[in-house]
N, C-alpha and C positions, 0 to 999 in steps of 0.2 A: 770164550765161546767162539766158534768158527763162523764168521760172518758170511763166508762164501757158500755155506750150506743153507742160508736163509733165503726165503722167497724174495723176489724183487719188490713186491708190494710191502713186505715187512721192512726191507732196507730203506725204501722210500719214506715210510712212516718214521723210522729212526732218524733219517736225514732231515726231514722236514721239522720234526719236533725239536731237534737240536738240544737235547737234554744233556748238558755236560756233567751233571751230577751222576746220572745213571751210566753214561758211556764216556770212556776216556778219549783223549785227543787222538791216540793211536787208532782206536776203533773208528773214529770219524775219517781218518786218513785212509784206512782200509775200505770202509764203506764207500768213500768217494771213488776210489780206484775201481771197485766192483761195479758201482752204478755207472761210471763212465764207460766201462767195457760192455755192460748190458744195454744201456740206454743211449749212450753217446753224449747227450746233454744232461746236466744235473738239474733237478727241480729246485725251485727257490727254498731257502731255509727260513724258519722263524728266527727271531732273536734268540741268542743262546741263553739257556737256563743254567745259572751257576749255583743256585741253591733253591731248595724247596722251602717255602715259607708257610708254616701252618698257622702262625699268628694272624695272618691276613684273613683266614677263614673265620676266626673268632671275631675279628673286627667287622667283617662283612655281616656276620650274624647280628652284631649290635646295631649296625647301620640299618639293616632290614627291620629290626625291632623299632628303631627310632622312627623310620619313615612310616611304618605301619601304625604306630601308636600315637604319633605326634600330629597326625592330620587334624587340623583345627575343626573340621566339620564332624569328625568322629572321635574326638579326644575323650578319654575317660574323665568322669566327673569326680570319682571318689578316691582316686589314687594318681600318683605321678609315675608314669612309665619309666622315666629316667631313674627315679629313686628305686623302683623295684629291680631294675637291671643292675644298678649300683650295689644294692644289698645282695643280690644273687651272686654277683662277681666277688663281693667281699666274703660271703659265706664259703665260696669255693676256696678262697685263699686261707681263710681261718681254719678250715678243716685240716689243712696240712699242719698248721701251727699247733692245732689242738692235739695232734698225735705226738708231736715233740713234747708238749707240756705234760701230757699224760705219762709219757715215759719218764720224764724228769721227776714228776711227783711220786711215781711208784718206786723209785730207787731206794729211798729210806725205808720203805715197807719191806724190802728184802731182809734187812737186819732183824726186824721184828718177826718176820716169818721164819727166819733161821732159828731164832730163839724158841719159838713155839715148837718147831720140829725137834729141836734139841731137848726140850722138856719131856718129850716122850721117851727119851733114852736116859733118864736120870739114873736109873738103877743099873744100866748097861753102858758105861762110858766107851766101850769098844765100838759102839755104833754111832758115836758123835760125828764121824766123818760123813755120814749120810745127810747131815743137817744142811750144809751149804749147797750141795748138788740138788737136794730136794727143794730147797728154797728157790734156787735159780729156775728150776723146771716149773714149779707151781707159780712162782711170781711171773715168770716169762709168759706162761699161758694166760694168766689173768690179765696181765698188761696188754697182751695181744688182743684179747677179747674186748677190753675197754677201748683200745685204739680203734678197733673195728667198729664198735658201736658209735663212738664219738664221730669218727670220720664219715661213715655212711649216713648218720643222722643229719649232719650238717649238709652233706652233698644232696641228700633227699630233700631237705628243706629248700635249698637253692633251686632245685628242679621243680618242686611243687609251686614255688612263687612264680616261676616263668610259665608253668602250665596253667595256673589260675589266671594269669594275665592274658595269655593267649585264649583261654577258654572264654573269659569275659568279653574279650574283643570279638571273637567269632560269634558269640551269642547276640551281640548288638548288630552285626552285619547281616544276620540271617533273616 
């Protein structure tokens, strides 16, 4: 990208943000030269950003939940918010493992499915070559459907738990 074609305000924003993940060291050297030519003095930069961390957003989300639900004046009486958040997080992790388990469990079913398809061609052995591809296609589709159902059911349950917790909390504060 040609930095000399950018507006001065846009270059100042890039310079101040100091995002070293998005922009290379060379880009900052070029931006520095352009800004010195256009402005004379360089504006101050933020601390350099060397990586974007998405996990902190999740942790912040948990901290917000803990602060909101653990307030002693307004704490829930019938459930423990930490337990609900723990179960919700656990369900999200288990949903991934459930997909792997579903695939592993369905592998032996392919042999049985191949034999069932092959039984349709007992009188015509020249059609036996269709049994394995047919078993793989049908087995793959049914396994994919099972994975979809298991994965999204567990993810939905995790979301429903958090929604119910939030709902209950908001109903008490209204």
